[in-house]
N, C-alpha and C positions, 0 to 999 in steps of 0.2 A: 220099814225104814230098810234101807239096805245094807247090810252085811254086817249089822250093831248088836253087842252084847246087849242084852237085857239090863245088866246093872252098869251101865257106861258111867253116867252120872254118880253111883255111889261110890266108885271107885277111885275117884279124885281125892288126896289128901288136904287136909286143912292147908297145911304150908303151899301146896300147890296153888290152892285157892286164894290165895292170899296173891301169890305172884301170878295172876292171872289178870289181864288187861281190865280196864273197865267196861269197854264195850262188850267185852267177850263175857264178863261176869253178869251185865245188864243182860246180856242174850243168855247165858245159862241160867239166869234166877229167873229169868222169864222162862224160858223152855221148864224149868222145874217147878215155877209156878202153873205152868200151864199143864205141863203133866200131871200134877198133885190135881189142878182143877180140871182139867178134860177127864184124867183117869184114864188116858189110853194114850198109845203111843203113835194111834193113826191121826189123831186129832194134833200132837207134835209134829210130824211131817207135816200136815197140812198149816201149819204156823211158820213151819221153817219155809216150805216151798212160796208163801207168800209175802216170807221177807224183800225188800226193793233191793238187796243186794246179793252176790252170790256166796255159796257156802259150801264149801269143800271138806270132808273129815277124812284123813288119812290116817293108816293104823302104823305102827313101831315096823312094818315090813317095808312100806311107803307106798301102798296099796291104796288105790281111792275107794272109801266104805261108805261115802254120802257126797252127793252134790244137789241142791236144790233145783229148783226150776229155774230160778231167773239165772243158777251159773252155766245151767247149761243152754241159756239163751245167747248168752253172753260169749261162750266159748263156742257156739255154733254146731253143736252134736247134739246126738239123742244116744248115741251109739253104748253109751253106759247102762251096763244091767247087772241084778246082783250076780249074775255067771261070770260077768267080767270082770279081769283083776290087773284092767290098764293103770299105767301112771299118767298122770298127765304131763310129763316132763318127758314120756316117750310120744305121747299122744298128739301135740304141738310142738312146732318151731316156736320155741320163745328167745327172743333177743332183747338187746340193748336198745333202750329207745332211739329214735333216730339214728339207725347204724344198722352195719349186714355185721355185726358180731354175735355169736352164738351166744345167749346166757350162760355163764359157767354152772354145770350142774349143783356142785356143792354150794352156791352161792343163790339158789333157787330157796325163797322164802321158807319152803315147808319143809326142806332139806335143815335150812337153819331152827328151824322148830327144834326138829329132833335132836337137834345138839344142843338144847335147852335156850335156846332165844328166841324171846319175841320181838317180830321182825316186821317192820311196814317200810315199803318200797313203791317208788314212782316211775322208775327206769325200765320197768320191764313194758315187754309187745310181746301180743302172739299173731302170728301171719298165720292166717285162713282162707285158704283159695288166692282172692285179689285183694281181699284187706286186711290192716293193720288194727290190732285193737291194743291202744294202752291203756292198763291196767294199774290201778293201785291196787296191793294186796299188804295184807296183814294176817300175818302167821303168827299163831301162837300152841306152845305145846300144853299138851296134858298131860299129866304127873298122876302116878299110883301112889299108892303108901309108903312105897318103896323109895319114891323118889323118881323113879325110872319114866321116860317121858313114853307113853304107852300110844297117844294121838295126837297129831298135829293137824288143829283145825285151821283153815283160810279162809278169810272172807275177802272178796276183791269185787270190785266195778269199773265198768269205763267210763276212762276220764278223757273220752274225745274232746266232747263239748267243755269240758272245764279247761283243758289243755288248748283249744280254739278261742278258747274267752281271753286266757293269760297272754296267748300270742297278740290276738287284739290289743290287749291291754299294753302289752312290751313297747307294739308297734305306736299307738298311739302316744303311750309317753316319750319315744323316741320322737315321733314328730312334734310333738310339743314343744320337748327341749331343742329340738332343732330350729323351730321358731324362733323359741326365745333367745337362742345363742345368734340368730340372726337378727335380732332386734338390737338395734345399740345404742337402746333407753334405757334408762333405770326404771326399775319398774317397782310402784311402790303399791302396798294394801292400805289403807285407813280407813279408819271410822270416819262418823260426820262429823263426831269432834276434834277429829284431826289428830287421831293416836295412831302411831305408824305398828299396822301387824304384820307384814312381811315385807321381804326387801330382795329383789333379784337385781344384782351389780350389773355394769355394762364395763366393759374393758375401753370404751371410749372415753368415757368422761371422767373429771377429775372433781375428788371429792372435801370436802374439808372436815366432812365426820364419814367414818365408812358406815356401808349403807347397813351391816349387821349389826351396826351399833344403835340403829336406830329405831329398833322395835321395841315396842312399849313407851318411847318417847312421844310428845306433843310435837305437833307442827309450831305451835308457839313458842316453845320452847329450843327448838334447833333452830329456826331459819331468824332473820335478822329482824329488829322491831319494824323495819317499814315492809320485809319481803314475808314476814308470816302472817300480818294480817290480811294481806292480798290474795293468798295461798288458799285461806278460811275462805275467803271471799267468795273465790272462784269453786272452793269445794262443795260449797252451800248452794251457791247459783246452779253446779250442776244435779242436786239433788230437786232443787226448787222446780228448774225447769225440764230435766229430764234428756238434755242436749249437753254435748259435748264441750268443754270449755277450753278454750285455748289463752294461755298467759305465756308471753314473753317479758324476760325480765334480765337485770345486769346481778351478776353475784360476783363477790370477791372471793377468791380460791386462791389460799396460798400465795396471797400477796398479787396474784395476777386476775383482771380484770375478764370475766367469760361474758359470753351470752347464753342462756337457755332457754328452751321452749316447754311449758309444760301443756301436757293434756289430759283433762280430767273427765272420764266418765263413771257413771253409778254402776256398781256391780254386783248390790245385793241391796235389802232394806236399810241396813244398817254402814255398807260398805263402799269404797270408790276406789278404783285402781288410778294412780297418778303415773303416765308417761314421762320423763324427762328426758331431754335430747339436747346434745351441745349443737348449738348455733353458731359459734362463734365465727366460725371460717365464712359464713354465710352474710354474717351481719357486719363482720369487716369488708368481703366482696361488694356488699350495698353499700356499705358507708361509702367505700372506693370509687363505686360506681357513681355515686351521686357527687361526689367530691369532681371528679372526673367531669361528669356532665356539669357542674356549676365551672369547672373550669375551662368546659369547652365552650360553653355559651359565653362565658366571660372573653374567652379569647375570640368569639365565632363575632361577637359585641363589641369588639374594640380592635380590628384590624381592616386594613382596607380591603381585602379580598372579600369576594360573596361567599360564603358557606349556606349551604342547603343540606336540608333531608327529604328526601322524596319517597313515595310510596313504591311499591315494586313494580309497577304501573308507570311511573317517572314522575308524578303529580307532585306539586311540593307540599311538604309535610310542616318546614322550618325553614325559613328565611331569614338570613342575619339582616341586621338593620341598614348594614352598609349597601342593601340594593337602592336606595333612597339617593343618597351622592353618584352610586356610578351608571343607577339605570334610570332616576324619577320617580319610580313606585315606592309606594308604602310599603310594608312588605304584606299587611293584610290584602292588597289589591295582586298579588302573588299567589297566596295561600292557595291551595288546591286547586292551583290551575297548570295545565300543560303546558311544559317547558318549551316543548315544540312550536307552540306560539307565537312565541319570541324570538325564536331563531329565523335568522337570513332561510328564503325559501329553497337557495342553492346550497345550504349547507346543511340541510335535514337530513337528508338519505344517509350523506357521510357522517353524520355525527351519531346515528342509529348505527350504522357497519361499525364504525371503529372505535366509538366511546362504550356504546350503552352495551351492545352485544360484550365486547371484549373484556369489561367489567362484571358482566354476568359470569362468563367463561373463568373469571378468576385473573383476568392476566390484564389490568387495567394502565392503559398508556394515555397522557394528555394528549389533547387533540385542542386545535386551534380551529376559532369558528367566531361568524357575525352576532350578537345579538343586539335585537331592536331596545331602542330607550323610549321613553313615554313620549317624548320629542317628535318620533319618530326616526332618529338617525340610527346609524348602526356605530358599535363600536366591537374591537377585537376583544375576544376572551379566550382565554387557553383554562382549559379545565382539566382538574381529574375526577374519574368516577371510582368509587370504592362502592365494594359492597357489606352490608351488614345483614349476618348470616344468625340464627339462632341454634339451638343446642342441634336440631337435628338437621342442619345443615343447609334449612331451607332461607332464601333470600327473603328480609324480611323488612328491609330498608335501601335505601342507596343514598351514600354521599356526595356532595361533590364540595370541591373547591374552585373558584374560577378567579383569574386573575385578569385586572383591566391591563393587556398589551399593545393595545390601539399605537402606543408611542413606539414600540418596539419594532412593532408591522410596519409602521410609515417608515421608518428608518429603515429596514432590512427592502421593503418596496424602494427607496430612493437609492440603496445601494447597489440593489439590484437591477435599478435601470441605470444607474451610473455606470454601471459594469457594461451595458449594453450599447449607453448613448455616450456622445461627444458631449465633454462637459461645456462646450465654448458656444457649439451651435446646436445642442440639444438632439443633433439627429443619428439613429444608430450608428454604431462603431464597428468595427471589424469583427469582434466577436458576434455580434447579431447578425452583420452581414453575413460571416459563414454559416450561421446556423440555416439563416435563410437560403442560401445558394446550396447548400447540402440537400435541404428540403426539394427545392426545384431539381435539383439534380434523379433525387429518387425518383418525384413527380413524375418527369419526363419519361423516365424508365418505363414505367407502371403505364402511363394516359398515351396513346400513338397519338394522341390530337393534340398535345399539351408541348409546347414552345418558349422559351425563354431568351434571352439577349443580355450581355451586361456591359456597361457601357463606364470607361475606365479615362474621369476627366483627369486634367490640371491644368491650372490656371498659367496662362503666358505672362511672362516677364512679373511675377506675382512678388519676385524679392526685390527686384528695385523698388514697386510700390511700397514694398514694406520698409525697406530699409532710407527709403524719402521721404516717405510721409510716418514713420516710425511705426511701431510694432502696434501700439494700441489702434493705431487707425487700419493697418494689416489685419487685427481681429476683426473689427468694426465691418470690413471690406468681407470677411469670410462668412460674416454672421449674414449680411446682405446676399450674398451668392447663395448661402443654404435656402433663405426664404425663398427665392426664386427659382430654385431648382424643385422643392419640395411644392410651390405652387403649379408649379409646370406640370406635375406627372398626376396617375390616378392614384387612390388609395391602396388598390393592389399592389401599386410597384412600390420600391423601395429605394430611398436615397442615400446614402451612407457617407460619412467623413470618416477616410483613411487615418489622417492626419496631417497637417500642414495643409498645402493647397490641394490637394488629393481627394474628389470623390467618385463613389461609383453608383450606378443606379443599377438596378436590379428591374429589370422591364418583365413583367409576368403577362400569360397568356398571349403573347402576340400571335398575327395571322402570317406575317412573311417580310421579308427584310425591308419593304417600303415603310413598313410601320416605324422600325427601328430608326430608319432615315430620316425621317418626318419629324421624332424624336429628338433628335441632335440638332434637327434646324430648327426648332423649337427652343431649343436650348441657346443655340448662336443667337437667336432673333431677342433672346430676354439680356443676354449679356451686351447686344448693343445698345443697350440702353445703358447710360451713367448712373455710375452708384454715387451719390451726394456723401462723401465723406467729409466731415468736419467743413463745411460749408463749400465744399469742391468736388467737381465733378471728375469722379475716377472711372477711366473707362478699362477693361479689360476685357481678353478673350480667352479663348480655352482650346488645349489640345484633347481631341477625344479620339481611346481606343475602342474599339467594338468586338466584341464577340458574339456569334451566335451559336446556340445550343446545338450540340451533337449529342448521341448516346457515346460517342466514343469518351467523354466526361466522367471521369470517376470523383475527382476531388474538387473542392470550391477552389482550392489555391493554383489550379491549372488552370481554371477559370481566368481569376485573377491576375498569373503570371500573363497569358495570351492577350488580355485586355491590354494590360501594361506595355506589353512588345507593342502593339498596334499604335496605343498612345505615343510611346517614342519615336515611332515610326513619322506619324502626325507632326510633330517636333522637328524633327530632322529635315522634314519636307515643308518646313514653311511657318509652320503653327496655324492658330485658329483655324484650324479643320480637322476631319473625322478620316481615319482609316479604318477598315474592316479587317481583322484578321485573319490569314491565311496560313498554310504551312511552309510558304518562302519566310516569313518572316518570323517562324522559330526557328528554323536553320540559321535564321543570320543572329537572332538572340542569342542561340546554340555560340555562334563564333564569337559574338560579343562576350559572353560567358567564359570560354577559352583565352580572349584577349587580357581580360581582369586578371585571370589566372597565372597565364604567362608571365604579365606586368609585375605582379606580387614575386614572382621569383625570380626576375630580372635583376633586379638592386642586389640582392642576396648573389645572385650567380655573376655580377658586373657585368653583364651584357649589355649595358650601355657606354658607349662612346662620345667623344665631342670632336665636331669638325668645326674648321675656323673659317670663317670668310671674312678677306680683307677690307680694311675701311682704309678709304684712297683719299689723300688730300684735292679736292678738284683745281685747285690753284694752281700745283706745282707736281700732279700727280704720282707724290710717294708715298709709301705705307706708314699709315698712322696708328694702325690698329689691328685687331679682330675682333667679331660678334663670336663670340660662341655658340655652337649650334647642335643640340644634343640630336643622337642617332642610335636608333634601337637595332644592335646585330641578334636578329630574334634565328633562334635555332632554326635549321632548314627550311628558311623563308628569307633570309638574306637581308640587306640593310632596310630600313623603314624609317620612316620619317615624320617628322611630330605631327603633322595635319593627323596621323593615321592613329596617335594613340595618346597625345595629349591630353585633350579634351577631356576620353577614359580615365587616365590618371587622377587629372582634377576631382573628376564625380566620385572616385572611390578614395579617394583621400589620400592620393600616393604622391602628388604633385611636389610639396612639402619636403620630402624626402629627395627626391630627385632634385630640385632644385639647389637645397642643401649639396649633395652631392656635384653637381654642375657647377656651384659657385668654387667649392673648395677644387675641385680639380683643375679647373680654369685658371685659378689665381696660384696654383703649385707650379704648373705649366709654363704661364708667362715668367712668373720668377725662373724657374729652369732655363728659359730661351734669353730672359736678361744676363744671367750668369752665363751662359754659353756664348753668348754673341754680345759683347757689351756696347757695340755701336749703337745697339736699338735698346738703349737703358729707360727711353723716353716712352716704348711701345704700351699702347694701352689694348686693354681687353673690356667686352661687352658681355653683360650677362645678362638673360632675361628673368625676372623675376614675375609669379602669379599674384590673382586677388588672393588669392589665400594666403600666400609669403607675407601679404601686410597687413593680413588681418592677425599676425601672431604677432604678441607681445616681446618675445624673447627675440626678433627679426634683429634688430640694431646690435644686440650685444654677442648673437652667432656671427655675423659677418665682421663683428669686431675682432673674434676671436679667430677666425679665418684668416685676416690681416693680421696677425701680430704671430698665427702659427707659422703662416708661409713667407713673413716678411718683407711682403709685397707692400709698395707704397700706395696710400689710399686714391693718389692722384690718377694713379694707372690702372682703377677699376670703374667701370663707369654700370649703372644699372639701369637697366631697360623695363620700363613699365606702361602697358598699353594704356590708351586713353578711356577703355571702357571699364578701368577696374576703378577710376576716380569717382563715379558715381556712386558707389557701392557705399563708403562712408568717408566723404570726401575731408572731414576735419581731422579723423585720426589718418587719414592718410599723409595731410599735410603735415601732422605731428612728426611722423614715421621719417619723412622725407627729408625733413628738416635736420633731425636729429641726423642722419645720414651723411646729410651735404656738411654739416658741420664737422665731419670727421674728414670731411677730403674727397670723397666720394663722388664722383660725376653720376649725375640724374639724368636718365633720356627719354622723354615721352614718345614712344611707340607706335607704328602707327597711327601717327597723327590724321584726323580728319574723317577716320571711320567709324569713332565711336559715338557718343552720346554727346552733346554739347557741354562744351567744359570752358568757354572764352568766360564766362561770368566768374572763373576760380584760377584760369591758368596766369592769372598776375599774381597771384599769391603761390603760386607753385614753385617751391626751390629747387628749379629746371637749369640745367645747364645747355639741354639742346632740344631740338622739334627731329625727330625723323618721319618724313613724309611716307605714307605707304605705298607700295610699287603699283599700285592700281592706279595712283595718280601719275605716276612716272609714264606710265604706259599713253597716257590720254595727255603729252607736254605738246604735239603739236597745236600749229594755229589752227582754229577751227573746231579741233576737238572740244566734247561736252565739257571737260574738267581742267581745260587750258587756266582758267582763270583761278581755279583753287591752289593750285600749284604759285602762282604770282602772288597768291592774297597771303599764303603760309610763309613763304619767304620775308614778304613784306612785315607780315606780325612777328617772325623772328627777328628780324632786324629790330624792331619797336621796340619789342622786349629783351633785347640784347641777349639773346638766343643764339645758338651755331643751330645751323640748319643742315641737318642728313637726309640725304632722298637714297632710298634702295630700290633694288630692281632695276639698277643703269644695264641698259643690253646694245645699247645703240648711241654712236658716235654723234647723231642727231639729237638724241635726250643729253649727252653730256655736255654739248655745245649750249643746249638753252639751258640748264640747270647753271652750268658758270656765267652766262650772263645774267640770270635772274637773281646771282649771289650767293647759291648755297655754297655752303663750306667744306663738305667731307660726303662722299658717296660710298656706295659698295652696289655690285651687280657682276653679272657674269661677263659685262665687257672687259672687266678688272681680271676677277679670277671666280672661277667655282670655290664653293664650299672647300676647303682643303684638311686631308689628316696630317695627323700629326707629323708625321714622317713628311708628308709634302712640304709642311709649312717649313719643317728646318731645312729641307734641301733650298727650299725660298729664298731662308736667310743667310744659308750659307754662300748663295750668289753674291750677296752682298749688293746686288742691285737691287734696290726697291724700287722704283720705278716704273708703275705697273698701268699707265698708258697705255694703249694701243699704237 
């Protein structure tokens, strides 16, 4: 034995022995017993070396005097020998466990044992080479009889495996605890008889009784009389079947109804685990879903719309009963069918791209399409498709809601048709015509060999027909003309009505101008055939303007403008003919436009004046009055006569304003002359009225106001109307003229013999005189064509007790013959040209009012 005293054990006092730890005593007793038994120190050394723990003995100086074989192995060294006096604390690096802090020398177990402590530590580790060895060390002081520590015995063992086991256990406990914390369930451990053995609570559950108060109690005592036996039944089923048992139930907790789910699994011979989870939210969601499904089905089965569910590929999964009244199919006939088999073939691709694919992308849009009924007919549906997705975002179903919009589509189609067609004739209207013309213009620019033409047609004398036979007859004539035109042309051509009696024909794909001329000739041929309206043969002709396409045209309105210009030229050349537009026509149209603009400005600018042509008594040659004749002092163009502008003022609606101005000016002027020259107080003034004037209901009142304002005697005013004006509305004209004559105003029928026959009405007209047109006076010589007409008019005037007036008298021969025929008055260049205001006043100042040459 290394460095030991022969009397080592004998030096321990009884008191020290009492304070020695049990293990040490046992070891010492064992040593003593073995010493006594073996009677040999060598045998004791052998015994200590065989001990499974390290043993080291230090003397009072701290020197190591003994270490057994296990100790050497644990410390990894064989360097200790009897000649060495090494200290363990100096031979090894000793640290606190799991740190790099050196273990304080004074706290080493052996040092503390020399201080009289019996120490056991587990926070010590020795670093040897690249290894760290954790140790459990127990140090015990050995005292002599004087109570002095003479030895320190240290036992130590490697606790690496134990620490690893403890760490594994710690991690396992932590993992289990984490799992338990993550489980939202209440975990109960019960016996087969239902006695609670353990309970792990859950933060997500509400309890009537806290779980820790359940332990030791029986399920039947805790749960309600209804729920307790059920729970025991499932516990027993778990033991009998060895399978997990599921039990859903309702439970009243603190007055609130909750839903829970219990899962029961056997965990031992007489034990089972019950996991209880609150499923209130899920159950309420399920109940809500079932209620929603019930309401959805109720709604789907009681609305007129077609409500369907589809598989992701489109096949019908559910079809509401409304399919039968809408489509004629029983819902079972549509179940599992592909809806595309019911769609109109022309709509299928559009439905797939616009509806189905947009719904899959999450952007549903309603789409209108046709759906086949069982009868084979198609109705219009408006359908909105939505997706139904699962928790993973996958489309599991499609839901469609379809409404019958057939009536709406029909109304829209009709509105669209009406927007593009004339309501009277059914022909395309201006809007559709413009669209087709613009297409033709674009096409002509793209295709070298494509040409087209535009025919602008206006019926001649339609207004006369319309006014004489009535508007209803006029409408019937327009309808008949429309049918004739439509039957005359090809399917690719377009016949449109612009309004009134104006029609436009678009001739597509023409080869040359002759083809266009042939088309106009066909129109004339058709119109020569009388149309029967109200059992009458009605004849009509038309004037046609033609425009042939060129690449210069950019706008449809320009085509119509030029065709209108050509048509207007045809009318001015005698009607019932056609004219082909040329550039010169456009220039004339521009001149016309400038004329219209200048006329509109002329009234406000006071550019109009009156000239006065004397009216002479043919019996004595004296001045009887004047006819007021309007003149236009057009800036930079000199004096213009009525033939140059009166027709235009009538067309643009200025004639009534001009007539009012002329009437008022003439009355004012005559009153002024009568005042200035008292000897001519009976002098008369004649003023022309237009057809538009006679259509104005306020005409009589306006003339009365002018007479009142100017204080002119009504008998001094003569109003002249043309014969052609009578045919428009003879009854209304008679009524107005009668009212004027009742005021004392003279009425004269101007240009008699040049208009339409009014002999049937002449005896009813409240006339004072007839004025024969100059064209007849020029033919008054014997042997001339119109000689007899002049005589007849004179005779007619005498029989109707009307005064006869001749105009345009230019020769003495004409004067003499008119006197012979009994004409009372006359006017013409033989007596005087039309005079300006100043010239009239010079005439009146001369007091010689005899005007015969």
